[in-house]
C-alpha positions, 0 to 999 in steps of 0.5 A: 562504510559499505553499501547495504545488501539488496533485500527482497520482501514478499507481500502475499496478495492472496491475504488481502481482502480489504483495507484492514487485511492489507495493513495486516499483511504490511505489518506481517511483512514489514513490521515483524521485528518491531514491537508495534504495528502500523495503523490502517493509514496511507500516511503511515505506510508512506512514512514506513517506506521512507526507511526509518523503521521496519524491514525496509529500514535503511538507505539500501535498495529493497525489492518488494514482490507482491504476489497475486496482485490481481487478487489485491487489485480486486480487493482494494478496488471499487468497494474498498475505495468507496468505503475508504472515502465514505469513512473519511466523509463520516468524520468531518471534524478530522478530515478535509471533506471537500478534498475527499468529496472531490476524490470520491467524485473523481473515482466514481467518474472513472478519473480518480485512482482506486485504493490499490492505485493509490498504494502503488503510487505511494510505493512508486514515490520511493526511488530506492524501492522496486515493486514487482507485481506478480498478477497471478500464479506464475505471472511475472509482470513487473510494475 
């Protein structure tokens, strides 16, 4: 069996204005040929990146270019991160409130990751994926 050809997918960071629109963009890029969409869940993102479905399916290498990552970094920064943790804390019957209280406190103290940082860590945990961050127009920073 021959190896899969490398693929490149492009996330348009200018389309990201918060967590919901981030997942709208993930669905546009990764799930266009599927009959269903991912929910706004970091666990769902992680599962999808394992390669069982969507545009990143399979075992072959995938390069993901995230354009205007600086815009996304800001949109998924302080306010989005706080909102994410507060939403989890509002549902103690569903989520581990001790864990999310600790994570929010770490974030507020400057020692915990933003939502954007958490997304980057999820991508980084998949060795067959190469994430290239283009911070702004014409910037070719690679992360």
